[in-house]
C-alpha positions, 0 to 999 in steps of 0.5 A: 305501872298504872297507864293513867300515871301522870308521871313515870315511876322512875322520876325525881320526887322533887322536880319530876326529871327522868334523869341523873348523873353521878357526882364527880369529885377529886379523890385524895390524889387529886384525880377526878372520879365518880362518887356514889352520889347521884345528882338530879338533872332537873333540880341539882339535888344530890341523892344517896341512891336511886331509891332516895331520887325516886322517893325524895328520902335520903337527900345528901347534904354535902358532896362526898370525896371520890373513892370513899363509900 
């Protein structure tokens, strides 16, 4: 990594936040569970995986149900 870089490599492509969390949604039984979708802690955009979070590609348009890949 270039030490002169103004942003860390692990950051949101859109807002430069350095953290995210898994989206929590209800499964078919109504139980709240984490999904595979990531939500940026800075801008709230949803991403399919951490590589999409870093690059800005693969923004998830809808909230998937828990337990579904």
